[in-house]
N, CA, C and O atoms as a GROMACS GRO file, in nm:
protein
  420
    1MET      N    1   0.084  -0.117   0.000
    1MET     CA    2   0.000   0.000   0.000
    1MET      C    3   0.089   0.124   0.000
    1MET      O    4   0.193   0.127   0.066
    2ASP      N    5   0.049   0.223  -0.073
    2ASP     CA    6   0.122   0.347  -0.083
    2ASP      C    7   0.129   0.415   0.054
    2ASP      O    8   0.033   0.407   0.131
    3SER      N    9   0.238   0.481   0.084
    3SER     CA   10   0.254   0.543   0.215
    3SER      C   11   0.154   0.657   0.237
    3SER      O   12   0.111   0.680   0.350
    4ALA      N   13   0.117   0.729   0.131
    4ALA     CA   14   0.020   0.838   0.145
    4ALA      C   15  -0.117   0.781   0.182
    4ALA      O   16  -0.189   0.838   0.264
    5ILE      N   17  -0.152   0.668   0.123
    5ILE     CA   18  -0.280   0.604   0.153
    5ILE      C   19  -0.280   0.553   0.296
    5ILE      O   20  -0.379   0.566   0.367
    6GLN      N   21  -0.167   0.494   0.339
    6GLN     CA   22  -0.156   0.444   0.475
    6GLN      C   23  -0.168   0.559   0.575
    6GLN      O   24  -0.234   0.544   0.678
    7GLY      N   25  -0.106   0.673   0.545
    7GLY     CA   26  -0.114   0.789   0.635
    7GLY      C   27  -0.256   0.842   0.644
    7GLY      O   28  -0.303   0.875   0.753
    8ALA      N   29  -0.324   0.851   0.530
    8ALA     CA   30  -0.462   0.900   0.529
    8ALA      C   31  -0.553   0.805   0.604
    8ALA      O   32  -0.644   0.848   0.674
    9LEU      N   33  -0.529   0.675   0.588
    9LEU     CA   34  -0.608   0.575   0.658
    9LEU      C   35  -0.588   0.585   0.809
    9LEU      O   36  -0.684   0.574   0.885
   10ALA      N   37  -0.465   0.607   0.852
   10ALA     CA   38  -0.437   0.619   0.995
   10ALA      C   39  -0.505   0.743   1.053
   10ALA      O   40  -0.560   0.737   1.163
   11VAL      N   41  -0.503   0.854   0.980
   11VAL     CA   42  -0.568   0.976   1.028
   11VAL      C   43  -0.719   0.957   1.033
   11VAL      O   44  -0.783   1.000   1.129
   12ALA      N   45  -0.775   0.894   0.932
   12ALA     CA   46  -0.920   0.872   0.927
   12ALA      C   47  -0.966   0.783   1.042
   12ALA      O   48  -1.075   0.803   1.097
   13GLN      N   49  -0.884   0.686   1.079
   13GLN     CA   50  -0.922   0.597   1.188
   13GLN      C   51  -0.913   0.665   1.324
   13GLN      O   52  -0.983   0.626   1.417
   14GLN      N   53  -0.829   0.766   1.336
   14GLN     CA   54  -0.812   0.834   1.463
   14GLN      C   55  -0.913   0.947   1.483
   14GLN      O   56  -0.947   0.980   1.596
   15ALA      N   57  -0.962   1.005   1.374
   15ALA     CA   58  -1.054   1.120   1.385
   15ALA      C   59  -1.188   1.074   1.441
   15ALA      O   60  -1.241   0.971   1.398
   16PRO      N   61  -1.244   1.149   1.535
   16PRO     CA   62  -1.376   1.111   1.588
   16PRO      C   63  -1.483   1.129   1.482
   16PRO      O   64  -1.475   1.219   1.398
   17LEU      N   65  -1.580   1.044   1.486
   17LEU     CA   66  -1.691   1.054   1.393
   17LEU      C   67  -1.779   1.172   1.431
   17LEU      O   68  -1.803   1.198   1.549
   18ALA      N   69  -1.826   1.240   1.331
   18ALA     CA   70  -1.915   1.353   1.357
   18ALA      C   71  -2.049   1.299   1.405
   18ALA      O   72  -2.097   1.196   1.359
   19ALA      N   73  -2.106   1.370   1.498
   19ALA     CA   74  -2.235   1.329   1.551
   19ALA      C   75  -2.342   1.343   1.443
   19ALA      O   76  -2.340   1.438   1.365
   20ALA      N   77  -2.431   1.249   1.438
   20ALA     CA   78  -2.540   1.254   1.341
   20ALA      C   79  -2.631   1.372   1.375
   20ALA      O   80  -2.651   1.403   1.492
   21PRO      N   81  -2.686   1.436   1.272
   21PRO     CA   82  -2.776   1.547   1.301
   21PRO      C   83  -2.898   1.500   1.378
   21PRO      O   84  -2.949   1.390   1.356
   22LYS      N   85  -2.944   1.585   1.466
   22LYS     CA   86  -3.060   1.550   1.548
   22LYS      C   87  -3.185   1.553   1.460
   22LYS      O   88  -3.204   1.645   1.381
   23PRO      N   89  -3.269   1.454   1.474
   23PRO     CA   90  -3.392   1.454   1.394
   23PRO      C   91  -3.485   1.565   1.440
   23PRO      O   92  -3.500   1.592   1.560
   24THR      N   93  -3.548   1.628   1.344
   24THR     CA   94  -3.640   1.736   1.379
   24THR      C   95  -3.784   1.687   1.377
   24THR      O   96  -3.869   1.736   1.452
   25ALA      N   97  -3.812   1.590   1.291
   25ALA     CA   98  -3.947   1.536   1.275
   25ALA      C   99  -4.047   1.649   1.255
   25ALA      O  100  -4.160   1.644   1.304
   26ASN      N  101  -4.005   1.751   1.181
   26ASN     CA  102  -4.090   1.866   1.154
   26ASN      C  103  -4.173   1.835   1.031
   26ASN      O  104  -4.124   1.840   0.918
   27ALA      N  105  -4.298   1.803   1.052
   27ALA     CA  106  -4.386   1.761   0.943
   27ALA      C  107  -4.409   1.873   0.842
   27ALA      O  108  -4.421   1.847   0.722
   28ALA      N  109  -4.416   1.997   0.889
   28ALA     CA  110  -4.439   2.109   0.798
   28ALA      C  111  -4.323   2.128   0.701
   28ALA      O  112  -4.344   2.152   0.582
   29LYS      N  113  -4.200   2.118   0.752
   29LYS     CA  114  -4.083   2.131   0.665
   29LYS      C  115  -4.073   2.013   0.569
   29LYS      O  116  -4.038   2.032   0.452
   30ALA      N  117  -4.103   1.894   0.616
   30ALA     CA  118  -4.100   1.777   0.529
   30ALA      C  119  -4.205   1.789   0.420
   30ALA      O  120  -4.180   1.752   0.306
   31ASP      N  121  -4.321   1.839   0.455
   31ASP     CA  122  -4.429   1.858   0.358
   31ASP      C  123  -4.388   1.959   0.252
   31ASP      O  124  -4.407   1.936   0.132
   32SER      N  125  -4.332   2.071   0.296
   32SER     CA  126  -4.290   2.176   0.203
   32SER      C  127  -4.180   2.125   0.110
   32SER      O  128  -4.186   2.148  -0.011
   33ALA      N  129  -4.080   2.057   0.165
   33ALA     CA  130  -3.970   2.007   0.083
   33ALA      C  131  -4.016   1.902  -0.016
   33ALA      O  132  -3.971   1.902  -0.131
   34SER      N  133  -4.106   1.815   0.025
   34SER     CA  134  -4.153   1.710  -0.066
   34SER      C  135  -4.238   1.769  -0.178
   34SER      O  136  -4.230   1.722  -0.292
   35LYS      N  137  -4.318   1.870  -0.148
   35LYS     CA  138  -4.399   1.933  -0.253
   35LYS      C  139  -4.311   2.011  -0.350
   35LYS      O  140  -4.334   2.009  -0.471
   36GLU      N  141  -4.210   2.078  -0.297
   36GLU     CA  142  -4.118   2.151  -0.384
   36GLU      C  143  -4.042   2.054  -0.476
   36GLU      O  144  -4.025   2.081  -0.594
   37TYR      N  145  -3.998   1.943  -0.420
   37TYR     CA  146  -3.928   1.843  -0.500
   37TYR      C  147  -4.019   1.790  -0.611
   37TYR      O  148  -3.975   1.776  -0.725
   38GLU      N  149  -4.144   1.761  -0.578
   38GLU     CA  150  -4.236   1.709  -0.679
   38GLU      C  151  -4.260   1.811  -0.789
   38GLU      O  152  -4.266   1.773  -0.906
   39SER      N  153  -4.273   1.939  -0.755
   39SER     CA  154  -4.295   2.039  -0.860
   39SER      C  155  -4.173   2.052  -0.950
   39SER      O  156  -4.188   2.071  -1.071
   40VAL      N  157  -4.053   2.040  -0.894
   40VAL     CA  158  -3.931   2.043  -0.976
   40VAL      C  159  -3.926   1.919  -1.066
   40VAL      O  160  -3.891   1.929  -1.183
   41PHE      N  161  -3.962   1.804  -1.011
   41PHE     CA  162  -3.964   1.681  -1.090
   41PHE      C  163  -4.061   1.694  -1.207
   41PHE      O  164  -4.028   1.658  -1.320
   42ILE      N  165  -4.180   1.746  -1.180
   42ILE     CA  166  -4.280   1.762  -1.285
   42ILE      C  167  -4.231   1.862  -1.389
   42ILE      O  168  -4.251   1.842  -1.509
   43SER      N  169  -4.166   1.970  -1.344
   43SER     CA  170  -4.112   2.069  -1.438
   43SER      C  171  -4.008   2.007  -1.530
   43SER      O  172  -4.006   2.035  -1.650
   44GLN      N  173  -3.922   1.923  -1.474
   44GLN     CA  174  -3.822   1.856  -1.557
   44GLN      C  175  -3.889   1.762  -1.657
   44GLN      O  176  -3.847   1.753  -1.772
   45PHE      N  177  -3.990   1.694  -1.612
   45PHE     CA  178  -4.067   1.603  -1.698
   45PHE      C  179  -4.130   1.681  -1.812
   45PHE      O  180  -4.122   1.640  -1.928
   46LEU      N  181  -4.194   1.794  -1.779
   46LEU     CA  182  -4.257   1.876  -1.883
   46LEU      C  183  -4.154   1.940  -1.975
   46LEU      O  184  -4.178   1.956  -2.094
   47GLY      N  185  -4.039   1.976  -1.920
   47GLY     CA  186  -3.933   2.037  -2.001
   47GLY      C  187  -3.890   1.946  -2.114
   47GLY      O  188  -3.866   1.993  -2.225
   48SER      N  189  -3.879   1.818  -2.087
   48SER     CA  190  -3.841   1.725  -2.193
   48SER      C  191  -3.953   1.711  -2.295
   48SER      O  192  -3.927   1.686  -2.413
   49MET      N  193  -4.077   1.726  -2.251
   49MET     CA  194  -4.189   1.720  -2.345
   49MET      C  195  -4.191   1.843  -2.436
   49MET      O  196  -4.221   1.832  -2.555
   50PHE      N  197  -4.160   1.959  -2.381
   50PHE     CA  198  -4.164   2.083  -2.458
   50PHE      C  199  -4.039   2.104  -2.543
   50PHE      O  200  -4.038   2.192  -2.629
   51SER      N  201  -3.935   2.025  -2.522
   51SER     CA  202  -3.808   2.050  -2.592
   51SER      C  203  -3.821   2.038  -2.744
   51SER      O  204  -3.748   2.105  -2.816
   52GLY      N  205  -3.911   1.956  -2.794
   52GLY     CA  206  -3.926   1.939  -2.938
   52GLY      C  207  -4.030   2.029  -3.001
   52GLY      O  208  -4.051   2.024  -3.122
   53ILE      N  209  -4.096   2.110  -2.921
   53ILE     CA  210  -4.203   2.195  -2.973
   53ILE      C  211  -4.145   2.332  -3.009
   53ILE      O  212  -4.084   2.398  -2.926
   54LYS      N  213  -4.166   2.371  -3.132
   54LYS     CA  214  -4.118   2.502  -3.177
   54LYS      C  215  -4.219   2.609  -3.140
   54LYS      O  216  -4.338   2.581  -3.125
   55THR      N  217  -4.172   2.732  -3.124
   55THR     CA  218  -4.264   2.844  -3.099
   55THR      C  219  -4.333   2.880  -3.229
   55THR      O  220  -4.276   2.862  -3.337
   56ASP      N  221  -4.453   2.930  -3.219
   56ASP     CA  222  -4.526   2.966  -3.341
   56ASP      C  223  -4.570   3.112  -3.334
   56ASP      O  224  -4.565   3.175  -3.228
   57GLU      N  225  -4.612   3.164  -3.445
   57GLU     CA  226  -4.652   3.304  -3.453
   57GLU      C  227  -4.785   3.330  -3.384
   57GLU      O  228  -4.814   3.444  -3.347
   58LEU      N  229  -4.868   3.227  -3.367
   58LEU     CA  230  -5.000   3.244  -3.305
   58LEU      C  231  -4.988   3.295  -3.161
   58LEU      O  232  -5.068   3.379  -3.118
   59THR      N  233  -4.888   3.246  -3.088
   59THR     CA  234  -4.871   3.286  -2.948
   59THR      C  235  -4.758   3.387  -2.930
   59THR      O  236  -4.712   3.409  -2.817
   60GLY      N  237  -4.714   3.447  -3.036
   60GLY     CA  238  -4.608   3.547  -3.026
   60GLY      C  239  -4.477   3.493  -3.079
   60GLY      O  240  -4.408   3.561  -3.154
   61GLY      N  241  -4.443   3.371  -3.041
   61GLY     CA  242  -4.323   3.306  -3.091
   61GLY      C  243  -4.198   3.386  -3.066
   61GLY      O  244  -4.193   3.473  -2.979
   62GLY      N  245  -4.099   3.355  -3.141
   62GLY     CA  246  -3.974   3.429  -3.137
   62GLY      C  247  -3.888   3.399  -3.014
   62GLY      O  248  -3.913   3.305  -2.939
   63GLN      N  249  -3.788   3.482  -2.998
   63GLN     CA  250  -3.690   3.464  -2.891
   63GLN      C  251  -3.751   3.488  -2.753
   63GLN      O  252  -3.711   3.426  -2.655
   64GLY      N  253  -3.848   3.578  -2.745
   64GLY     CA  254  -3.912   3.606  -2.616
   64GLY      C  255  -3.979   3.482  -2.560
   64GLY      O  256  -3.964   3.451  -2.442
   65GLU      N  257  -4.052   3.414  -2.642
   65GLU     CA  258  -4.120   3.293  -2.595
   65GLU      C  259  -4.019   3.184  -2.560
   65GLU      O  260  -4.035   3.114  -2.460
   66GLU      N  261  -3.916   3.170  -2.641
   66GLU     CA  262  -3.812   3.071  -2.611
   66GLU      C  263  -3.742   3.102  -2.480
   66GLU      O  264  -3.712   3.012  -2.402
   67MET      N  265  -3.718   3.232  -2.455
   67MET     CA  266  -3.645   3.273  -2.336
   67MET      C  267  -3.726   3.248  -2.209
   67MET      O  268  -3.669   3.209  -2.107
   68PHE      N  269  -3.856   3.270  -2.213
   68PHE     CA  270  -3.939   3.258  -2.094
   68PHE      C  271  -4.010   3.123  -2.083
   68PHE      O  272  -4.090   3.103  -1.991
   69ARG      N  273  -3.983   3.033  -2.175
   69ARG     CA  274  -4.049   2.903  -2.172
   69ARG      C  275  -4.018   2.827  -2.043
   69ARG      O  276  -4.107   2.762  -1.988
   70SER      N  277  -3.895   2.833  -1.995
   70SER     CA  278  -3.859   2.760  -1.873
   70SER      C  279  -3.939   2.811  -1.753
   70SER      O  280  -3.978   2.732  -1.666
   71LEU      N  281  -3.964   2.942  -1.748
   71LEU     CA  282  -4.045   2.996  -1.638
   71LEU      C  283  -4.188   2.945  -1.647
   71LEU      O  284  -4.249   2.912  -1.546
   72MET      N  285  -4.242   2.939  -1.769
   72MET     CA  286  -4.377   2.888  -1.789
   72MET      C  287  -4.385   2.741  -1.747
   72MET      O  288  -4.482   2.700  -1.682
   73ILE      N  289  -4.284   2.665  -1.783
   73ILE     CA  290  -4.283   2.523  -1.748
   73ILE      C  291  -4.274   2.505  -1.596
   73ILE      O  292  -4.339   2.416  -1.541
   74ASN      N  293  -4.195   2.590  -1.529
   74ASN     CA  294  -4.188   2.582  -1.382
   74ASN      C  295  -4.324   2.611  -1.319
   74ASN      O  296  -4.363   2.545  -1.223
   75GLU      N  297  -4.394   2.708  -1.373
   75GLU     CA  298  -4.527   2.740  -1.320
   75GLU      C  299  -4.626   2.626  -1.348
   75GLU      O  300  -4.711   2.596  -1.265
   76PHE      N  301  -4.614   2.564  -1.464
   76PHE     CA  302  -4.697   2.446  -1.493
   76PHE      C  303  -4.671   2.336  -1.390
   76PHE      O  304  -4.764   2.273  -1.341
   77GLY      N  305  -4.543   2.315  -1.358
   77GLY     CA  306  -4.506   2.213  -1.260
   77GLY      C  307  -4.565   2.242  -1.123
   77GLY      O  308  -4.616   2.151  -1.057
   78LYS      N  309  -4.558   2.368  -1.080
   78LYS     CA  310  -4.615   2.407  -0.951
   78LYS      C  311  -4.766   2.387  -0.950
   78LYS      O  312  -4.823   2.338  -0.853
   79SER      N  313  -4.829   2.426  -1.060
   79SER     CA  314  -4.975   2.414  -1.070
   79SER      C  315  -5.019   2.268  -1.067
   79SER      O  316  -5.115   2.233  -0.999
   80ILE      N  317  -4.950   2.183  -1.140
   80ILE     CA  318  -4.984   2.040  -1.141
   80ILE      C  319  -4.964   1.979  -1.003
   80ILE      O  320  -5.044   1.898  -0.959
   81GLU      N  321  -4.855   2.018  -0.935
   81GLU     CA  322  -4.830   1.966  -0.800
   81GLU      C  323  -4.940   2.009  -0.705
   81GLU      O  324  -4.985   1.928  -0.623
   82GLN      N  325  -4.986   2.133  -0.714
   82GLN     CA  326  -5.091   2.183  -0.625
   82GLN      C  327  -5.224   2.113  -0.648
   82GLN      O  328  -5.309   2.109  -0.560
   83GLN      N  329  -5.242   2.058  -0.767
   83GLN     CA  330  -5.365   1.987  -0.799
   83GLN      C  331  -5.354   1.838  -0.771
   83GLN      O  332  -5.442   1.761  -0.811
   84GLY      N  333  -5.250   1.795  -0.705
   84GLY     CA  334  -5.234   1.655  -0.669
   84GLY      C  335  -5.110   1.591  -0.726
   84GLY      O  336  -5.063   1.490  -0.674
   85GLY      N  337  -5.056   1.648  -0.831
   85GLY     CA  338  -4.932   1.600  -0.888
   85GLY      C  339  -4.934   1.455  -0.928
   85GLY      O  340  -5.037   1.402  -0.970
   86PHE      N  341  -4.820   1.392  -0.915
   86PHE     CA  342  -4.803   1.251  -0.951
   86PHE      C  343  -4.813   1.161  -0.828
   86PHE      O  344  -4.808   1.038  -0.840
   87GLY      N  345  -4.828   1.220  -0.710
   87GLY     CA  346  -4.835   1.142  -0.588
   87GLY      C  347  -4.700   1.120  -0.522
   87GLY      O  348  -4.688   1.041  -0.428
   88LEU      N  349  -4.598   1.188  -0.571
   88LEU     CA  350  -4.464   1.171  -0.514
   88LEU      C  351  -4.450   1.240  -0.378
   88LEU      O  352  -4.381   1.190  -0.289
   89ALA      N  353  -4.515   1.354  -0.363
   89ALA     CA  354  -4.495   1.436  -0.241
   89ALA      C  355  -4.536   1.360  -0.115
   89ALA      O  356  -4.464   1.364  -0.015
   90SER      N  357  -4.648   1.291  -0.119
   90SER     CA  358  -4.692   1.220   0.002
   90SER      C  359  -4.597   1.106   0.037
   90SER      O  360  -4.568   1.082   0.154
   91GLN      N  361  -4.548   1.037  -0.064
   91GLN     CA  362  -4.452   0.928  -0.041
   91GLN      C  363  -4.320   0.983   0.012
   91GLN      O  364  -4.261   0.925   0.103
   92MET      N  365  -4.275   1.094  -0.045
   92MET     CA  366  -4.149   1.152   0.000
   92MET      C  367  -4.159   1.206   0.142
   92MET      O  368  -4.066   1.191   0.221
   93LYS      N  369  -4.273   1.269   0.175
   93LYS     CA  370  -4.292   1.321   0.310
   93LYS      C  371  -4.286   1.208   0.412
   93LYS      O  372  -4.221   1.220   0.516
   94ALA      N  373  -4.354   1.099   0.381
   94ALA     CA  374  -4.353   0.984   0.472
   94ALA      C  375  -4.211   0.931   0.491
   94ALA      O  376  -4.171   0.897   0.602
   95GLN      N  377  -4.135   0.924   0.382
   95GLN     CA  378  -3.998   0.873   0.391
   95GLN      C  379  -3.909   0.970   0.466
   95GLN      O  380  -3.825   0.927   0.546
   96LEU      N  381  -3.924   1.100   0.442
   96LEU     CA  382  -3.844   1.198   0.516
   96LEU      C  383  -3.868   1.189   0.666
   96LEU      O  384  -3.774   1.190   0.745
   97LEU      N  385  -3.995   1.180   0.704
   97LEU     CA  386  -4.027   1.170   0.847
   97LEU      C  387  -3.976   1.039   0.906
   97LEU      O  388  -3.930   1.036   1.020
   98LYS      N  389  -3.984   0.933   0.830
   98LYS     CA  390  -3.934   0.804   0.877
   98LYS      C  391  -3.782   0.810   0.898
   98LYS      O  392  -3.730   0.760   0.997
   99ASN      N  393  -3.711   0.873   0.803
   99ASN     CA  394  -3.566   0.885   0.815
   99ASN      C  395  -3.526   0.975   0.930
   99ASN      O  396  -3.419   0.955   0.989
  100GLN      N  397  -3.608   1.073   0.964
  100GLN     CA  398  -3.575   1.163   1.074
  100GLN      C  399  -3.594   1.096   1.209
  100GLN      O  400  -3.537   1.140   1.309
  101GLU      N  401  -3.673   0.990   1.214
  101GLU     CA  402  -3.695   0.921   1.341
  101GLU      C  403  -3.570   0.851   1.389
  101GLU      O  404  -3.553   0.827   1.508
  102GLY      N  405  -3.481   0.818   1.297
  102GLY     CA  406  -3.360   0.748   1.334
  102GLY      C  407  -3.373   0.600   1.310
  102GLY      O  408  -3.478   0.554   1.264
  103PRO      N  409  -3.268   0.524   1.340
  103PRO     CA  410  -3.273   0.381   1.314
  103PRO      C  411  -3.374   0.309   1.402
  103PRO      O  412  -3.397   0.346   1.518
  104ALA      N  413  -3.434   0.207   1.345
  104ALA     CA  414  -3.532   0.128   1.421
  104ALA      C  415  -3.462   0.055   1.533
  104ALA      O  416  -3.348   0.009   1.519
  105LYS      N  417  -3.531   0.044   1.645
  105LYS     CA  418  -3.470  -0.022   1.763
  105LYS      C  419  -3.530  -0.158   1.784
  105LYS      O  420  -3.492  -0.228   1.877
   0.00000   0.00000   0.00000
């Protein structure tokens, strides 16, 4: 084994482990984070759908529409999430709260 690797290994074994963060079990924060994640996921999903669609003259088209399309897609994602979304938020919230409880005893 290389001497640098051996030295790093020796230091790593001697250093105390950092304490795990204390669980907050804050349902409101978990709910907010899971809903935000779902809206971002939906926006990414919609972004790939809109990537092949060209702008047209009927809705204004041009560079302005291309430039602000990502903002429109983000708003679509938020709106879809607020109407129930894909069901990811509730599953993620449950998992976040479960992980905050700590290891099962």
